N, C-alpha and C positions, 0 to 999 in steps of 0.2 A: 485580847491581843491578836489571836488568830484571825478574827474578823477584820481587824484593822489592816493586818498584813495582806489579807486577800483583796481588800479594796485597793490597797496600794499597788498590788500586783496587777489587778485588772486595769488600773489607770496606766501603769508602766507598759503593759502589753500593747496598748494602743499607740505607744510611742516607739517601741523597739522595732516592730515589724514595718518593713518598707512597702508591703502590699497595700493597695487601696481596693475597696470593694464596690462592685456594682451589684445591687440586689433588687429583686422585685418579683412580680408575678406575671405569667403569660396566660392570658385569658382568651376564651372564644367569644363570639359575638353575643352570647347569652350571659357573659360574666362568670362562666365556670372556668376553673383552672385546668390547663392542658398538661397532663404529665408526659414526660419523655421528650420534650422539645429540646433540641440542641441549641445552646446559646454559645456563640463563638465570634471571633473576629474574622471577617471575610479573608479568604486566602490564607488561612492559618489552620494548623492541626490542633490548636489548643481550644478546648471547649468544655462545657459542663452541661449536664441534663437538668431539666426541671424535675422536681420531685412529684410525688403522687398528687399534690395539691396545686401544681403548676408554679411553685416558687423556685427561684434560682439564686445562686451566690457565686459571682464571677470575680476572681482576683486579677487585678492589673498592676503593673509595676510602677506606674508614674501618674502624675496629674496631667490634665489636658483633654483633648477631644479624642474619642475612640468611636470607630464604626463597629457596631455590634449587630450580628445577624441572628435571627430566630427562625429555625427551619424545622419542619415536621411533615412527614408524609401525610398527605390529605389536606394540608393547609398551604396557603401561599407564603413563600419565604418573605420575611419582613426585615429590613435593615434600617437602623436608626443611628444618628450621630449623637453621642452622649458626652456631655461635658463633665469631667470628673474634677471637682475643686476641693474635695476633702476626703477623709478616710472612708466615708460611706456615702454612696450615691444611690438613691432609690429611683428605679425606672420600671414602670409597668407597661405592658404591650398587649394589644389585642390582635389576634390572627384571624384572618378570614379563610374559609374553606376554599380549596381549589375547585375551579369550575367542573372539571371532569378528571377522571383517572386516566382516560385514553390519551390525553395530551402528554402526560408524563411518560406513558409507555412509548409514544411515538418519538419523544425526545431521546429516550434511551436506545431505541431500536437500532439506529445506525452506529451506536457506540459499543455494541456488544463485543465486536471483534477486538477492539482496542482493550477492553477490560479483560477479555480472555487471554490476550497476549501478555498483558501485564501480570496476571495471576500465574501464567505458565512460567514466566521468568522468576517470580517469587518462589514457586515450588522448586524450580531447578536450582535456586540459590540456597535451598534449605540446608544442604550438606555443609555449606560454609558457615551458616549461622549456628549449627549444632557443634561446630569444632572451634568456637571462638576462644574458649578457656576450659581448663580442667577444674578450676576451683575459683571461688571468690569470697570476699568478705565485704560487708557494707553496713552502714548504720541505717536502721529502719525506725521510722516514726509511724505509729498507727493511732488513728482517732476514730472511734465509733460512737455514733449517736443513735438513740432509739426514741421514737415518739409513738404515741398511739392515739387513735381517734375512734369514735364509735361509728361503725358503718351501717348499723341497722337501728334506725332511730327509735322504733317502738320497743327495742330491747335494752335501751340505755337506762341504767339506774337513775332514779329521780335525783339523787344527790350528786351525780357525776356532772362536772362542769362541761359546757359546750366547747367544741373545737378540739385541738390537739393538746395533749399533755406530754411533756418530756418525762421519760421514765428511766433513762439510763444514758450516761456519758462515760466512756472509758478512753484512756490513752496510755500508750506504752512507748518506751524508747529502748531499743535493743540492738545487739550486734547479730546480724544474720550471717551464717556461714553455710557454704555450699561446696560439695565436691561431686565429681562425676557420678553417674548412675543415680541421679535424683536423691542424693543424701543431704539432708538439711539439719541444722542445729540453730536454735535461737537462745541467746543469752539475754535475759530481760534485765536491763540496768535499772529501769524505773517503771512503775505501774501504779495507776490510780483508777479507782472505780467509784464514780459518783452515781449511785443508784438512788432512785426516788424513795426516800425513807417513809413517805406518807402513805405508801400502798404496799400490799403484799408483794414479796419478791417474785420475780419470774424464774428464779433458780430452780432447777429440777435435780433429782438425785439419780445417780447411776450405780446400781448394785451389780457387781461383776461376777458374783458366784453364789452358790448355795452353801449352807453351813457346813456340809460335809465335803466340800471341794477343797483341794489342796491350795488353790488360789485364794489369796486373802480377799475377804469381803470388804470393799471400799465404797463409801458413799461420798461422792465428789460434788461440790457446788459447781454447777455448770449452767450457763445461760444459753439456750439453743437459739435465741434471737441474734446473738453476736456471731457473725460469720467469720471474720478475719481476726485471728489471734497470732498467727505466725505465717511466714512466707509460704510454707507448704500448703496452707489452707486455700490460697487463692493464686496459685501459680498458673496463670492463663498464658502458657507459652504457645503462641500461634504456630511455631515451627514444629511442634509435635503433631503427629498424625491424629492421636487421640489424647484428649485432655481429661484426665481422671480426677474428678473433684467430688468425692462422695458426700460432702456437706451440701452440695447443690443438687446433684443428680446421681441416682444409683447406676445410671448408664453412662459410660464414657462419652464425652462430647467430641464430635468430629470437627476438627479444625478447618476453617476456611482455606488454609494452606496445606491441607492433607494431600497425599498422593491421589486420593480418590475424590478430591474436592469437586470436580466437575460432575460427578455422579450425584452429589448431594446438594450442590449449590448452583444458583444462577448469579452471574456477575454483570454489572452495568457500570459504565463510566458516567459519573455525575458531573465531574468538573476536573479541570487541570489548572493549577496555579503555581506561583513561585513563592517560596518561603526561605529566607536566608540564602538566596541565590540557588536554591535547589528546586528542581521541577517536581511537583507533587501530583500524583494521581489520586483523586477521591473516588474510590470504588465502592459501589453499593453491593452489599452481600444479601442475597435472598435465598432462604432455604427452599428446596424443592418439596420437602415433606414437612408439613406443619406439626405433625405429632412426633417427629423424630428428635433425638437429642442434637439439635443444630442451632446455629447462631443466625442472627440477622442484624444489619446495621451497616457501618462504614469502616473501610480500611483506607489509611492514607499512606501511600507507597512512594518512595523516592525513586525517581527515574535513574536508570543506569546502575545504581547500587542494588536495586530490587530488594530493599529492606522495608519493613513496616515501621513507619515513623510514629504512627498513632493508630489506635483502634477504638471504636465506639460501637459495642455489640450488645445485643440482648439475646437471652436464651429462650427458645421455644417454651411456652408455659406448660405444654403437655409433657415435656421431658422432666419436669420438676415435681416432686411429691410434696415438698414442704413450703417452698416459696410460691407466691402468686406471680410475681414477675421479678426479673433480675437483670441488671444492666452493668456492664463493665466498660470503664474507660482506662486506657493505658497509654502513656507517652514514653517513648524510647529516646535515648540519647547515645551518641557515639562518645564513649569514654575510653581513652587509651586503645582506640581501634576496636572496641567491643561495643556492640549495640545492646544496651541493657535498659530495663524499665526504671524510670526515676519517679514517676507519679502513677498511682493507681487510684481509682475511685469506684466503689461498688454501691449501687443504689438498689434497694429491694423492698418489697412489701410482703407481709405475711398476714393472712387472715387468721384471727384467733377468736373463735366464737363470734360475739357481736362486735368485737374490736378489730381494727386493722393496725398492725404494727408497721411503722415506716422506719427502715434502717438505712444508714449511710456510713460507709467506712472509707476513710481517706488514708492513703498510705504513701509515704515519701521515703525514697532511698537516696543515700548520699555517701560520699567518701568510699567509693568502690576501690578495692584492691584485688588484682587478678593473679591467678596461678600462685596462690599462697601455699607455702609449705606448712601444713598443719601438723601438729603432734599426732603420732599414730593412734593415740587414745582419745583424740578430740571428738570423734563421732561415735564413741563407744556406747551406742544405744540411748544416750540421753538426748532426746529431741528438743527439749525445752527446759531451761534452767533459770530460776529466778534468783538473783543475787539477794544476799541476806538483808540488805538495806533498800531493796527495790520498792518496798511499800512505805518507806519513810522519807522520800524526797519531798522537799517543801516547794511552795509555789514559786519561789525565786528560781529554783532549778528548772522548773517547767518553762518559765518565761525565757530563760537563757537558752534552753534546748529546743523548744518547740519551733519547727521550721515554717509553720503557717500561722496565719492570724485566725483566731477563733471568732465565730459569729457572735454578735452581741448577746443573743439569747443563750448561747452556750456559756459565755462568761457570767451572765446573770444566774444561770442554773448552778454553776460551780459555787458562786458566792452563797446562794441559798443553801446548797447542800453542805457547804462548809459550816454554815451556822448551825444546821441541824446536826451534823456530825459531832460538833463540839458538845452538843447536849447529850446525844445518844451514847457517846463514848465516855461520858462522865460516870464516876462511881455511883453518884446519886441516882442517875437514870437507870443504870444496870440493876442496881439494888431494887429500884421500884418495879422494874420489869420482872425480876425474880420474885418479888413479893406478890406481884399479880399472878405469876405462874404458879406460885405456891398456894394460892387461894383454892379452896375446895368448893366446887359448885355441884349442883345436882347433875348437870350434863357431864361433868368430869367423871363422877362416880358411875353414871349409867353408860356413857358412850366412849369417852376419850381416855379415861384412866386418870389416876391421881399422881401428880409428880411433885417432887421437892428438889430444889436446886440451890446450891451454895456456891456463889461465884468465887469467893476467896479460897475455899478449899477444893475447888474444881471437882465437886462430887454431886451426883444426882441419885435420886431414888424414884422408882416408878412402880405403881401397883396397877395391875390390869383392871379394866372396867368390868362392871357387872355383866354387860352383854357378852363378854368373852368367857365368863365363868360357867355359862350353861352349855355343857357338852351333851348335846341331844343324841348324837349317833356314836357315843362311846361304847366301850366294852361293857356288856350287861345293861345297856340302855342309858338312861339319863344319869350324868355325873355332874357334881358341882365342883369346879376347880378354882382355886385361888393361887395367883402367882404374881411375880414381880421381879425387879432386878435393881442392882446397886452398882454404880461405877465411880471410880475416882482416877483422875489423871494427875500425874506428878509433873514437876517443872521440867524434867528431862524427857517428857513425852511418854514415859512408861505408864502403864495403866493396869488397874485391877478391876475385874468385873465379876459380880456374883449374880446368879439367877437361879430361881427355883420355883417349884409349884407343888401343891398338894391338892388331891381331889378325893371326893367321897361318892361312892355309888349307893344310891338309895335302895335299889332293888336287892343287891347282894350284900349291902352293909359292910363294904370293904373300903379301906383307906390306902391310897397309893400316892407316891410322890418321888421327887428327886431334887438334888441340889448340885450346882456346878460352880467352880471357881476357875477363872482364867487370868493369868498374869502375863502381860506383854512386856518382856524384858529387853527386847532389841527392836524398837519400832521401825527403823529404816530397813531392816531385813525381815520384818514380820515375824520375829521370833517370839513365840508364846508357849506357855506351859499350862495345861488344862487338867483339872481333876473333876470327876463327876461320880456320883453314887446315888443309889436309891432302890426303890421297889415299885415297878409300874408295869403296865401292859404295853408291850413294845410291838411295833409292826415288824413282821418277818422280812418283807421286801416291798420296796416301792415299785418293783417291776411287776405290776399288776394292772389290768384294765381299770378304768375309773370306777366301774361298778363293784369291783372286788377289793379295792384298797381298804375299805372299812369293814370288810366281811370278817366274821369270827375266825374263819380259817386262815386269816392273814395276821393273827395275833398270838403272842405267847406272853406268859408272865415272866418277867426278868428281874431278878434281884442281883444287883451288880455294883461293881466298883471299877472305874476305868481312869486312865490317865494318858495324855498324849503330849508330844512336843513337836512344834512345827517351826521350820526355819528356811529362809531362802539362802542356800549355801553359796551360790554365786548368782549373778544376774540371770534370771529365768529358770534356775534350777531350784525347785522346791522339794523339800523332804519332810516327811512326818513319820514318827515312830509312836505307835499306840500299843497299849496293853489293856485287855478286857478280861476281867475275872467276873464270872456271873453264873448264876444257876438258872436254867431254863425249865419252865413247867408248862404243861398243857393247860389250857383254860376250858377243857371240855366240861368241867363241873359248873361253869358260870351260867346263871339263869338269865335268859333274855325275855323281854316283853313279848306278848302273843303276836304283835304285829310282825315280828321277825319271821314267824312261820309263813305268813303271806309273802314276805319278801323272798323267802327261800323257794316257795312254790313258783314264783314268776322268774326265778333264775338270777336275781341280783343280790343274793346273799348266800354265803356258805357257812355251815356250822364249824366250830373249832375242831382242829385235828387232834386226835389222841396220840400221845407218845410218852415214853418213860422220862421222868425227870433226870436231867444230867447237868454236870458242871463243866465249865470251859475255862481254860487259861490260854488266851490267844494273843500272840504278838503280830502286829501288822506293820510292815515297812512299805511306804509309798514314796515314789519319786515322780515328778512331773518336770519336763524340760521344754521350754519354749525358746527355740533358737533366736538369737538376736532380739530378745524382748525389748521393746521400746518403753520409755517411761519419762515422766516429768518430775523435776525436783522443785517443790514449792513450799516455802516456809518450813524447811527442814523435813518435809515428808516426801516419800516416794510414791508417785501416783502412776499406776500401771496403765499403759495405753494398749499394748498388744504386740503381735508379731506378724510378719508376712511370711513366715516359714512354718514348716510342720511342727506339731506338738507331739512329744513322745511321753508315754505314761508306763510305769512299771509298778505292779503291786505284788507283794509277797506276804502270805499269811502262814503262820506256824501255830498249829494247835499242839500244845505241849502236854503230853500225858503225865498223870500223877502229880502235877504241880499244883499244890494246894487242893488236892482231890480231883483234879481235872480228868474227865472221862473221854477227851478227844485226842486224836493223834493223826494229824494230817499236815500236808504242805500244799500250798496253793500258789500258783504263779499266773499272772495275767499281764500281757503286753498290749499296748494300744498305740495307734498313731492316727493323727487327723490333720487335715490341711484344707486350705481354701485357695483355689486357683482362678485367677481372672483371665478370661478368654477374649479380651478386647470388647468389641461390639456384640460378640456372641454370648455374653453373659458371664456367670460365675458358677464354678463347680465346687461343691463342698463334699468331702468324703471322710469316713471314719472306719477303721478296721481294728478289731480286737480278737486276740487269740489267747487261749489259756487252758489250764487243766489243774486238777488236783494230782499230786505226784505221790507215788508209792506203790506197794503191791496191791493186788486185787482185794485182799482182805481189808486193808486200810481204806481203800476207796469205797468198798461196800458199806463200811461202817461210819462214813461221814454223815452226821445227823442232817435231817431234812432242812432244818433252819439254817445250817451253815453252808449249804450247797449254793451253786451258781444258778441264778434265775434269769429267765428271758421273758420279757413282758408280752402277755397275750394282747391281741389287738382289740380296740373298741369297735363296736359294730359300725357306727357312722363317723366317729371322731378321728380326724387325721392327726396322729401324735407326732412328736419330734422325729423326723425321718433320719436323723443322724445318730439316734440311739435306740430306736425301736422299729419293729416291722408293722406294716399296715394290714397284713392278711394272715397273721399267725392265729390259728384257731383257738389256742389255749395257752396258759402260762406253763412253761417248761422249767424243770430244774435238773441239774446233773452234777455228778462228781467226776465225770470223765472229760476228755479233751473236747474243745468246742472252737468254732470259728464263726464270727459274725462280721459282716461288712455292709456299709451303707453309703449311698451316694445320692446327691440331688443337684440338678443343674437348673439354675434360673436363667432363662434366655433374655430377660430384661427388655422385652419389646422387640428383639431383633427379628422375630418371625412375624409378628402381627403389626409392628409399628409402621410399616410402609404399605399396608393393605388399605386402600381407600375405604372410608366409612367405618370399617371395623376398628381402625386405629383410634378413632375418636372415643371408643369405649374404654381405652387405656387398659386393655386386658393384656396379661403377660402369660406366656406358656412356661410351664415347669415340668420337668420329667426326672425320674430317678428310679431307684430300686434298692433291693437288699438281698442278702443271702444269709442263711444260718445252717450250720452243720453241727450236729451233736452226735458224738460217737456212741454214747450210751444207748440210743435207740436206733442207731444208723439212720438218723432223721436228717433229711435234706429239704430245705425250703428255699425257693427262688421266687422273687416277686418283682414286679415293675409297676409303675404308675405314670400317668400323664395328668396334667391339670391346668386349670386356668386360675390366675390370681388377679386380684384388683386391690390397689392400695387406696387407703382412706386416711383422712386426718381429722382428728377432733382436738381442737385447741393445740396444745404443744405435742400431742402424741400421734405418731404415725403407726398405723397397723394395716395388715392386709388380710383379706378373706379369700379362701381358695376352695374350689370344687375339684375333686380328683376322681379319676377312674383307676382303680387298682386291680391287678390280676396276678395270679400266682400259680406255681406248680410245686407240690411237695409230696411227702411220702404218704399222706393220708388222702386217698381218692374220694373220701366222703365229704370233704369240706368244700365250701363255696369257691368257685373259680374266679369270681370277680365281685366287686362291690364299689359303690360310690361313697366318697368320704368328703367331709367338710372340715376345713382347717382354719386356724386363727393364729397369727404371729404378730409380735410387737417389735418396733424398731428402737434400738438403743442409740439415742442422739449423741451420747458421749463417744462411743466407739465407732459410730456410723455403721453399725452392723445389725442385721436381723438375727434372730435366734437360730434360724436354719434357712 
């Protein structure tokens, strides 16, 4: 039934739309496709680019003869008269190369003054364009197609077909809302995703926090190849001085109409023509610096009004880390005396290993309403909200709503994926997948782990693989560990999860383990209650250099019972109350293999610390507040995006004496604040400050056990650790029960210093600088350090990362430590939040 309906819809869609299509390929004299050719009607601002293979798809409103122009720098402009007699007309074109580049320069030479005068008028008119409206609302249709092709022939798998394969087609229909100060909200009315079910998904995971963080750990399905999902993603407003689009470039892009445009761009007059009785200047935009975050292409500007009617721009490739090339087309219309975008098209390519991904996003805006009086809670931190039935719209809805005609290959792809979806969403198919998942193979047992899944009961069981059971560097040497987890989700999205492990040390013949249960009782507010208990060897602190993390001196034996409850009290305010009852014992009697004596001699292992056994009853109350935290509501779940404001943290610990035999008596308070500040083209500053202390009389402070004290991470010799939470030149790990202050800052200049230096800018190196301070009253210890470095971004398939070399120097209370050192760092990019770790 669904297949028949789809075929009927495909047929009806060819009748409903009034557009007719001219499509084809633009080739060079050797028969190769030419990417980036502008295909347009002469004396018109309307046009489209050819894709990476030289193919184009031009919509026209009626039948008859049309003059179509094909233009590209370096090729002779070609104009043909094409007769459109039906819905689809195919027309291929061959372009010849221009005889010389000098002739083009000579043509433009005497038109520079006109272009400069036009752009001056556009820049002078910016203040009027920025004050057009205080708010608006419009309907937005977004269509994204992704295709891939193998770009390195000898790396192509033997069973992969030749040519391009369509891998993704998505479309959405939404209500876009905007108010002053760049505040947006998208209400998704309808959404559908036709991903190629025949291959592995390109979806990646984004894990937002570590298990001990107050922030919930969320894994979100996200496709980094899809550029435009909401208006905010691609708001190329040419009247802004800087266009901040982190999905495209980590550096703000300088607009061709910026106040400093003439410093960054050259402008030439290409043509003057009339469209709808309006005089249009076709201005060529050329960047002065090829490695800087700048544009090149064409602006179409209306005489006297000095507004941009259309733009066809590409971004300098060197300014983008993820995309190989990126092109933007935008058409503006005057609606109720406001010039607003009505059509946007983004064409881009991404190299992914041996493959090249070709992306195209088409965006249409309609039904604009200006100066709308929104409810005061309309923009309350929800930047994107999917309606409950957004994923259930049928094909008839899309035919009636879709403002453009889909390409024949897109219609065919939808029909194919609908047929596949009918199969893969059936109970029989899901059961067969689960049956396949539940099969136990040798590789599962050895490497992947053994899993059991029940679709109807929404429950899963997982047992860790053998490879993870061998704990070679554990306490006392080799230990054999067995562990796994169980989870069940209920119809109301509540969830219960159980995990545990047990391990055996062969040298000391001891058994250790623990078991935990977590119940998520309020999913939309991340409300959960957790209980955990056991007897194991526990790390004293993670605030240790890499070489000391697994040292004997960083472990205690812990027999414990604990429980905690976490809840988001209001948006952005997270709280957690924990209770820990445990007995701490020294592991000085543990026997280690002889090789650890050698590790001790070379300074990369320390023996266990002796101390008297004691018992603790500790309550811990934690708060974290993220001002104006933004989030997305999708399928009844709250997905955290982040905040542009500071983050505040408060921790209070209370060691209760004599409670169930507790031997501790202390109060501890710590306050922290962190933020990220964008400095335009001069980069991004990130900082973090923490201050705290144990509270009480000197006797109580002196008796805080070593394990419970505050630790400060000693630096690794060559490794550059996270500069927002650790120092780079701290000669050893410190601990204290007295007041302390630590502060960190790092500034990424994002190419603003080296990006305009000839030759050096081709290396794509970026300068970074920062520093930190630490004060510990206990030792009257003061440490001040600073560092400068050079970073370089790299990309491997879907993952961006950067490698840095740093020169760090310090001044502290210990005159015998090194004054400077070189460091090497590695950081990874989170494509969901569009942020680096530091």
